[in-house]
C-alpha positions as a printed NumPy array, in Angstrom:
array([[116.948,  98.708, 129.397],
       [114.948,  97.622, 126.351],
       [116.357,  94.074, 126.613],
       [115.499,  93.92 , 130.313],
       [111.897,  95.036, 129.711],
       [111.301,  92.976, 126.54 ],
       [110.055,  89.787, 128.321],
       [107.456,  91.893, 130.172],
       [106.538,  93.613, 126.907],
       [105.905,  90.218, 125.272],
       [103.745,  89.131, 128.213],
       [101.781,  92.386, 128.001],
       [101.25 ,  91.859, 124.246],
       [ 99.559,  88.492, 124.634],
       [ 97.686,  89.138, 127.887],
       [ 96.53 ,  92.723, 127.237],
       [ 97.317,  94.409, 123.906],
       [ 96.313,  91.719, 121.396],
       [ 93.114,  90.665, 123.254],
       [ 91.928,  94.283, 123.466],
       [ 92.806,  94.903, 119.828],
       [ 90.916,  91.741, 118.799],
       [ 87.783,  92.998, 120.558],
       [ 88.164,  96.41 , 118.901],
       [ 88.628,  94.71 , 115.52 ],
       [ 85.398,  92.723, 115.879],
       [ 83.508,  95.819, 117.034],
       [ 84.87 ,  97.897, 114.13 ],
       [ 84.053,  95.159, 111.616],
       [ 80.452,  94.845, 112.826],
       [ 80.083,  98.634, 112.922],
       [ 81.358,  98.931, 109.339],
       [ 79.042,  96.199, 108.063],
       [ 75.987,  97.766, 109.715],
       [ 76.761, 101.201, 108.294],
       [ 77.393, 100.223, 104.665],
       [ 75.14 , 103.024, 103.292],
       [ 77.298, 105.582, 105.116],
       [ 80.703, 104.045, 104.404],
       [ 82.062, 107.155, 102.66 ],
       [ 81.127, 109.507, 105.489],
       [ 83.573, 111.249, 107.789],
       [ 81.91 , 109.663, 110.838],
       [ 82.594, 106.08 , 109.715],
       [ 86.101, 107.016, 108.594],
       [ 86.894, 108.487, 112.038],
       [ 85.742, 105.298, 113.734],
       [ 88.012, 103.214, 111.486],
       [ 90.868, 105.623, 112.189],
       [ 90.356, 105.153, 115.927],
       [ 90.655, 101.371, 115.469],
       [ 93.905, 101.748, 113.532],
       [ 95.423, 104.241, 115.964],
       [ 94.583, 101.932, 118.873],
       [ 97.137,  99.418, 117.514],
       [ 99.89 , 101.959, 118.15 ],
       [ 98.47 , 103.185, 121.45 ],
       [ 98.177,  99.648, 122.838],
       [101.81 ,  98.857, 122.   ],
       [103.101, 102.297, 123.079],
       [104.538, 102.994, 119.622],
       [105.268, 106.682, 118.899],
       [104.021, 107.943, 115.516],
       [105.106, 111.015, 113.57 ],
       [103.774, 112.285, 110.237],
       [104.779, 115.136, 107.941],
       [103.625, 116.404, 104.55 ],
       [ 99.919, 116.979, 105.234],
       [100.174, 120.219, 103.262],
       [100.554, 118.192, 100.055],
       [ 96.954, 116.92 , 100.254],
       [ 94.231, 119.175,  98.86 ],
       [ 90.841, 118.647, 100.485],
       [ 88.175, 117.297,  98.101],
       [ 90.719, 116.066,  95.528],
       [ 91.077, 112.371,  94.646],
       [ 94.557, 110.85 ,  94.635],
       [ 96.287, 107.519,  94.163],
       [ 98.511, 107.015,  97.205],
       [101.453, 104.657,  96.728],
       [103.305, 103.303,  99.776],
       [106.155, 100.928, 100.543],
       [105.16 ,  97.824, 102.511],
       [107.159,  96.637, 105.53 ],
       [104.733,  95.184, 108.057],
       [101.104,  94.694, 109.107],
       [101.512,  97.959, 110.99 ],
       [101.783,  99.803, 107.654],
       [ 98.051,  99.285, 107.175],
       [ 97.201, 100.734, 110.586],
       [ 99.647, 103.615, 110.143],
       [ 98.117, 104.697, 106.83 ],
       [ 94.532, 104.048, 107.942],
       [ 95.045, 105.914, 111.194],
       [ 96.905, 109.   , 110.009],
       [ 96.022, 109.583, 106.344],
       [ 93.347, 112.326, 106.507],
       [ 91.246, 111.238, 103.516],
       [ 88.52 , 108.699, 102.824],
       [ 90.094, 105.999, 100.695],
       [ 89.736, 102.451,  99.369],
       [ 92.447,  99.851,  99.642],
       [ 93.422,  97.784,  96.634],
       [ 94.218,  94.59 ,  98.542],
       [ 95.187,  90.989,  97.853],
       [ 92.286,  88.536,  97.562],
       [ 93.634,  86.288, 100.342],
       [ 92.549,  88.888, 102.921],
       [ 88.922,  88.227, 101.991],
       [ 89.147,  85.012, 104.015],
       [ 90.148,  86.72 , 107.291],
       [ 87.175,  86.376, 109.71 ],
       [ 85.232,  89.621, 110.224],
       [ 87.971,  91.675, 108.545],
       [ 87.324,  90.326, 105.045],
       [ 83.573,  90.928, 105.274],
       [ 84.089,  94.395, 106.76 ],
       [ 86.594,  95.366, 104.058],
       [ 84.14 ,  94.362, 101.351],
       [ 81.366,  96.32 , 103.114],
       [ 83.649,  99.363, 103.309],
       [ 84.175,  99.256,  99.547],
       [ 87.773,  98.069,  99.503],
       [ 88.695,  96.069,  96.394],
       [ 90.222,  92.596,  96.416],
       [ 92.655,  91.702,  93.63 ],
       [ 93.257,  88.203,  92.281],
       [ 96.975,  88.551,  91.585],
       [ 97.226,  85.27 ,  89.671],
       [ 94.297,  86.055,  87.377],
       [ 95.014,  88.853,  84.908],
       [ 91.379,  89.233,  83.812],
       [ 90.106,  89.41 ,  87.398],
       [ 92.841,  91.94 ,  88.232],
       [ 91.697,  94.219,  85.42 ],
       [ 88.092,  93.991,  86.65 ],
       [ 89.285,  95.005,  90.127],
       [ 91.071,  98.037,  88.708],
       [ 87.907,  99.075,  86.854],
       [ 85.855,  98.659,  90.036],
       [ 88.091, 100.907,  92.098],
       [ 88.25 , 103.488,  89.299],
       [ 84.452, 103.866,  89.627],
       [ 84.838, 104.912,  93.257],
       [ 87.557, 107.546,  92.831],
       [ 85.612, 110.793,  92.756],
       [ 84.573, 113.621,  95.082],
       [ 87.718, 113.282,  97.171],
       [ 87.626, 109.502,  97.593],
       [ 91.136, 108.128,  97.078],
       [ 92.874, 104.78 ,  96.873],
       [ 95.969, 103.448,  98.659],
       [ 98.101, 100.742,  97.087],
       [101.214,  98.812,  98.097],
       [102.727,  98.359,  94.607],
       [105.366,  95.902,  95.842],
       [102.519,  93.416,  96.26 ],
       [103.812,  91.954,  99.518],
       [105.724,  92.88 , 102.659],
       [109.462,  93.464, 102.416],
       [111.706,  90.722, 103.78 ],
       [114.535,  93.089, 104.661],
       [112.905,  96.5  , 105.1  ],
       [114.114,  97.788, 101.722],
       [111.769,  99.062,  98.997],
       [111.211,  96.394,  96.338],
       [110.158,  96.566,  92.704],
       [106.865,  98.361,  91.994],
       [104.175,  96.666,  89.923],
       [102.172,  98.615,  87.37 ],
       [ 98.56 ,  98.378,  88.679],
       [ 98.549, 101.514,  90.833],
       [ 99.991, 103.591,  88.045],
       [ 97.503, 102.326,  85.477],
       [ 94.649, 103.635,  87.65 ],
       [ 96.313, 107.052,  87.904],
       [ 96.953, 107.176,  84.156],
       [ 93.428, 106.041,  83.212],
       [ 91.757, 108.654,  85.433],
       [ 94.376, 111.404,  85.145],
       [ 94.869, 111.419,  88.926],
       [ 98.067, 112.568,  90.637],
       [100.085, 110.017,  92.593],
       [101.212, 110.847,  96.116],
       [104.105, 108.75 ,  97.448],
       [103.847, 107.618, 101.074],
       [107.167, 106.766, 102.7  ],
       [106.726, 104.487, 105.708],
       [109.608, 103.959, 108.094],
       [110.011, 101.985, 111.321],
       [107.221,  99.444, 110.837],
       [109.688,  96.778, 109.7  ],
       [111.52 ,  97.083, 113.013],
       [108.193,  96.859, 114.883],
       [107.017,  93.628, 113.27 ],
       [109.031,  92.065, 110.411],
       [107.286,  89.51 , 108.216],
       [107.185,  86.106, 109.906],
       [108.124,  87.347, 113.384],
       [105.767,  86.591, 116.33 ],
       [106.513,  89.557, 118.614],
       [106.055,  93.307, 118.366],
       [109.246,  95.261, 119.085],
       [109.067,  98.83 , 120.377],
       [110.238, 101.305, 117.74 ],
       [109.161, 104.784, 116.583],
       [107.388, 104.882, 113.215],
       [107.109, 107.703, 110.688],
       [105.042, 108.467, 107.592],
       [106.186, 111.073, 105.081],
       [103.499, 112.302, 102.662],
       [105.254, 113.371,  99.481],
       [104.352, 115.943,  96.855],
       [101.81 , 114.919,  94.175],
       [103.357, 113.55 ,  90.99 ],
       [101.612, 114.004,  87.638],
       [102.379, 110.879,  85.604],
       [101.477, 112.607,  82.343],
       [104.821, 114.379,  82.418],
       [106.551, 111.064,  81.668],
       [106.627, 109.684,  78.118],
       [107.601, 106.214,  79.359],
       [105.355, 104.488,  81.982],
       [108.375, 102.661,  83.382],
       [110.096, 105.995,  83.944],
       [107.014, 107.215,  85.845],
       [106.999, 104.119,  88.054],
       [110.68 , 104.521,  88.84 ],
       [110.22 , 108.212,  89.647],
       [107.506, 107.398,  92.206],
       [109.577, 104.584,  93.678],
       [112.544, 106.921,  94.058],
       [110.291, 109.489,  95.741],
       [109.168, 106.831,  98.242],
       [112.79 , 105.895,  98.973],
       [113.867, 109.528,  99.362],
       [110.922, 110.259, 101.632],
       [112.102, 107.63 , 104.105],
       [115.177, 109.776, 104.748],
       [113.096, 112.767, 105.906]])
């Protein structure tokens, strides 16, 4: 049945879903830019969540989430997630119930409307090929992590080519160590099947986000051991 309907699903994507989502993206970007002074308010966050959730509604993608009980209201965390697809961003933005700042690659600054809106929202761009600039970005996001404001990072640095969890880079963990913040692993599953890197069409598939238990990195004597423990927690969470 899915194969029979797929040509119609593709037609719907380009005639209906993507055009509507583009309009919503422009509206959300303008809204975010105009409301810079209120960017850390629940009202603005809800509007951005609506935009993200609309990506799944428009493509009829079912979403499930578990582990909300691991988040304590008013507490700042460093959330660490695996990265499979563009839909990861919308899944986290839409269903993570905290105000947070992305630590994102500098190339996204050039995306029309989105780059300007992300900067207005307080998200931090990282120059991955410039070590000094990367350290400045980490310091900038550390300034914002208080009063329940969190950060979300994809420590693999790029989308997976095969859906598997790759090697984690150290940046996310340095923030947590510097500020003494717990790390919460986010295990994302199904987004790779929806839209693998380099593929032009969305494929229908259920997606799931597991919110893991907070991990205190201070319990590890070796930073590399801490990174591996979080990575393993992300991998294990995909099985739940």
